[in-house]
C-alpha positions as CSV (number, residue, x, y, z in Angstrom):
1,X,0.0,0.0,0.0
2,X,1.0,3.6,-0.6
3,X,0.3,6.4,1.9
4,X,0.5,10.0,1.0
5,X,1.9,12.5,3.5
6,X,2.5,16.2,4.0
7,X,6.1,16.8,4.9
8,X,7.1,20.2,6.2
9,X,10.6,21.5,6.5
10,X,11.9,20.5,3.0
11,X,13.6,23.3,1.0
12,X,15.9,21.7,-1.5
13,X,17.1,18.4,-3.1
14,X,19.4,17.8,-0.1
15,X,16.4,17.8,2.2
16,X,14.6,15.5,-0.2
17,X,17.4,13.0,-0.2
18,X,17.7,13.2,3.6
19,X,14.0,12.5,4.1
20,X,14.2,9.6,1.6
21,X,17.2,8.1,3.3
22,X,15.7,8.2,6.8
23,X,12.3,6.8,5.8
24,X,13.9,4.0,3.6
25,X,15.8,2.9,6.7
26,X,12.6,1.6,8.1
27,X,12.2,-2.1,7.3
28,X,8.6,-1.9,6.2
29,X,9.2,1.0,3.8
30,X,10.1,-0.1,0.2
31,X,9.8,3.2,-1.7
32,X,9.7,6.9,-1.0
33,X,8.7,9.4,-3.7
34,X,9.1,13.1,-2.6
35,X,7.8,16.2,-4.2
36,X,9.6,19.1,-2.6
37,X,7.6,21.9,-4.2
38,X,4.3,20.4,-3.0
39,X,5.8,19.4,0.3
40,X,4.4,15.9,-0.2
41,X,5.7,12.3,-0.1
42,X,4.2,9.0,-1.2
43,X,5.5,6.1,1.0
44,X,5.1,2.5,-0.1
45,X,5.0,0.0,2.7
46,X,4.9,-3.8,3.1
47,X,2.8,-3.2,6.2
48,X,1.3,-0.1,7.8
49,X,3.7,2.1,9.7
50,X,2.3,4.4,12.3
51,X,2.8,8.1,11.8
52,X,4.6,8.4,15.1
53,X,7.2,5.9,13.9
54,X,7.7,7.8,10.7
55,X,8.1,11.1,12.6
56,X,10.6,9.5,15.0
57,X,12.7,8.3,12.0
58,X,13.1,11.8,10.7
59,X,15.3,14.7,11.9
60,X,13.5,17.2,14.1
61,X,13.4,19.9,11.3
62,X,10.8,17.8,9.4
63,X,7.2,17.2,10.3
64,X,5.2,14.5,8.6
65,X,1.4,14.1,8.7
66,X,-0.7,11.6,6.8
67,X,-2.7,13.0,4.0
68,X,-4.3,10.2,2.1
69,X,-4.0,6.4,1.4
70,X,-3.9,4.9,-2.0
71,X,-3.9,1.1,-2.5
72,X,-1.5,0.2,-5.2
73,X,-1.8,-3.6,-5.0
74,X,-3.6,-4.8,-8.0
75,X,-1.9,-8.1,-8.9
76,X,-4.4,-9.0,-11.6
77,X,-3.8,-5.8,-13.5
78,X,0.0,-6.2,-13.1
79,X,-0.2,-9.7,-14.4
80,X,-2.1,-8.5,-17.5
81,X,0.2,-5.7,-18.3
82,X,3.8,-6.9,-17.8
83,X,4.9,-5.4,-21.1
84,X,3.7,-2.0,-20.1
85,X,5.6,-2.1,-16.9
86,X,8.8,-3.3,-18.7
87,X,8.4,-0.5,-21.2
88,X,8.1,2.1,-18.5
89,X,11.3,0.8,-16.9
90,X,13.2,1.0,-20.2
91,X,11.9,4.6,-20.7
92,X,13.2,5.5,-17.3
93,X,16.6,4.1,-18.2
94,X,16.7,5.7,-21.7
95,X,19.1,8.5,-20.7
96,X,21.6,6.1,-19.1
97,X,21.5,3.7,-22.1
98,X,21.9,6.5,-24.6
99,X,24.9,7.9,-22.8
100,X,26.6,4.5,-22.6
101,X,25.8,4.0,-26.3
102,X,27.4,7.3,-27.2
103,X,30.5,6.6,-25.1
104,X,30.9,3.2,-26.8
105,X,30.5,4.6,-30.3
106,X,32.9,7.4,-29.6
107,X,35.5,5.0,-28.2
108,X,35.2,2.8,-31.3
109,X,35.5,5.7,-33.7
110,X,38.8,6.8,-32.0
111,X,40.4,3.5,-33.0
112,X,38.5,2.1,-36.0
113,X,41.5,2.7,-38.3
114,X,43.9,0.8,-36.2
115,X,41.8,-1.3,-33.8
116,X,43.0,-2.1,-30.4
117,X,40.7,-3.5,-27.7
118,X,43.2,-2.4,-25.1
119,X,43.1,1.3,-26.2
120,X,39.3,1.1,-26.7
121,X,38.7,0.0,-23.1
122,X,41.0,2.7,-21.8
123,X,39.2,5.4,-23.8
124,X,35.8,4.0,-22.9
125,X,36.6,4.2,-19.2
126,X,38.1,7.7,-19.6
127,X,35.0,9.0,-21.4
128,X,32.7,7.2,-19.0
129,X,34.2,9.0,-16.0
130,X,34.3,12.4,-17.6
131,X,30.6,12.2,-18.7
132,X,29.3,10.8,-15.5
133,X,31.3,13.2,-13.3
134,X,29.9,16.1,-15.4
135,X,26.4,15.2,-14.4
136,X,27.4,14.9,-10.7
137,X,29.0,18.3,-10.9
138,X,25.7,19.9,-11.8
139,X,24.5,19.5,-8.3
140,X,27.5,19.1,-5.9
141,X,25.2,19.9,-3.0
142,X,22.5,17.4,-3.7
143,X,24.6,14.6,-5.0
144,X,26.3,13.5,-1.7
145,X,22.9,13.1,0.0
146,X,21.6,10.9,-2.8
147,X,24.9,8.9,-3.1
148,X,25.1,8.1,0.6
149,X,21.7,6.4,0.5
150,X,23.4,3.3,-1.0
151,X,27.2,3.7,-1.1
152,X,28.6,2.1,2.1
153,X,31.7,4.4,2.4
154,X,29.7,7.6,1.8
155,X,27.3,6.5,4.6
156,X,30.2,6.2,7.1
157,X,32.3,9.0,5.7
158,X,30.1,11.8,4.4
159,X,33.0,13.8,2.9
160,X,33.6,10.9,0.5
161,X,30.3,11.8,-1.2
162,X,31.5,15.4,-1.7
163,X,34.8,14.4,-3.3
164,X,33.5,11.5,-5.3
165,X,32.7,13.6,-8.5
166,X,36.3,15.0,-8.4
167,X,37.7,11.4,-8.0
168,X,35.8,10.4,-11.1
169,X,37.1,13.5,-13.0
170,X,40.6,12.7,-12.0
171,X,40.3,9.1,-13.1
172,X,38.8,10.2,-16.5
173,X,41.8,12.5,-17.1
174,X,44.3,9.8,-16.1
175,X,42.8,7.3,-18.6
176,X,42.5,9.8,-21.4
177,X,46.0,11.1,-20.9
178,X,47.4,7.7,-20.3
179,X,48.8,8.9,-17.0
180,X,49.6,6.2,-14.5
181,X,46.9,3.9,-16.0
182,X,47.6,1.0,-13.7
183,X,46.9,3.2,-10.6
184,X,43.7,4.4,-12.3
185,X,42.7,0.8,-12.9
186,X,43.2,-0.2,-9.3
187,X,41.3,2.8,-8.1
188,X,38.5,1.9,-10.4
189,X,38.2,-1.6,-9.0
190,X,38.2,-0.3,-5.4
191,X,35.9,2.7,-5.9
192,X,33.3,1.0,-8.1
193,X,33.6,-2.2,-6.1
194,X,32.5,-0.4,-3.0
195,X,29.6,1.2,-4.8
196,X,28.6,-2.1,-6.4
197,X,28.3,-3.6,-2.9
198,X,25.8,-0.9,-1.9
199,X,23.9,-1.3,-5.2
200,X,23.7,-5.1,-4.8
201,X,22.4,-4.7,-1.2
202,X,19.7,-2.2,-2.4
203,X,18.5,-4.5,-5.1
204,X,18.4,-7.5,-2.8
205,X,16.5,-5.5,-0.2
206,X,14.1,-4.4,-3.0
207,X,14.4,-0.8,-1.9
208,X,13.3,1.6,-4.6
209,X,15.6,4.6,-4.5
210,X,17.1,7.0,-7.1
211,X,20.5,6.1,-8.6
212,X,23.0,9.0,-8.3
213,X,25.2,7.7,-11.1
214,X,24.1,10.7,-13.3
215,X,23.8,13.0,-10.3
216,X,20.4,14.5,-9.4
217,X,19.8,16.1,-12.9
218,X,18.2,12.9,-14.2
219,X,15.8,10.8,-12.2
220,X,17.1,7.3,-12.7
221,X,15.8,4.4,-10.7
222,X,18.2,2.0,-9.0
223,X,18.0,-1.1,-11.1
224,X,20.0,-4.0,-12.4
225,X,21.3,-1.7,-15.1
226,X,23.2,0.2,-12.5
227,X,24.8,-3.0,-11.3
228,X,25.7,-4.0,-14.9
229,X,27.1,-0.5,-15.6
230,X,29.5,-0.8,-12.6
231,X,30.3,-4.4,-13.4
232,X,31.4,-3.5,-17.0
233,X,33.9,-1.0,-15.7
234,X,35.2,-3.4,-13.1
235,X,35.6,-6.2,-15.6
236,X,37.4,-3.9,-18.1
237,X,39.8,-2.7,-15.3
238,X,40.5,-6.3,-14.3
239,X,41.2,-7.4,-17.9
240,X,43.5,-4.4,-18.5
241,X,45.5,-5.1,-15.3
242,X,45.8,-8.8,-16.2
243,X,46.7,-8.0,-19.8
């Protein structure tokens, strides 16, 4: 079931991410959709959670009161429309898929005259970091809050979320300039490995949260595509190190 609440005290995307993080920490809550402008939030739960429990989970600056209840469980309809649900999921991931496609094509074009899978992978990783860090840079204030919702290190060390976009930019430059590539490969395995652990846990817990891979500019859901995106980079880095 989904309950709609009025949430007072939110003023920005950072507030939005903070409210989502605290509410999703409750075991019965599976999804939180916040509209900062309206001051509303739709909370999906496995079982009803009392308003007092929700309020207690939030920082003191926020006040939450129940507005309405909407039942979203309609298994018969869901069974009859699996293709529509799948299409909606693909539409949500369209920006991510297009970006990866453009990065792949660009990397191929750089080496189509004298093909080298080794050089292709290095340029792919360099362009990947540069593009993805650009989107994170668009909202340096809101990104850390979204990122710490699933990255284990960012949860324990908040400053890591603030410097993460700069780490990606530095790695992108190192790959594209062929500067200390082995170090960049090791850092890739470590950095993306940590994030992948958090992504895997989120998927296994079936928590519905926003992926911060493209910052807060694009609203991307945390899905298997996020796991695959990180896995590709980790596999490439491992192959290049072994090679």
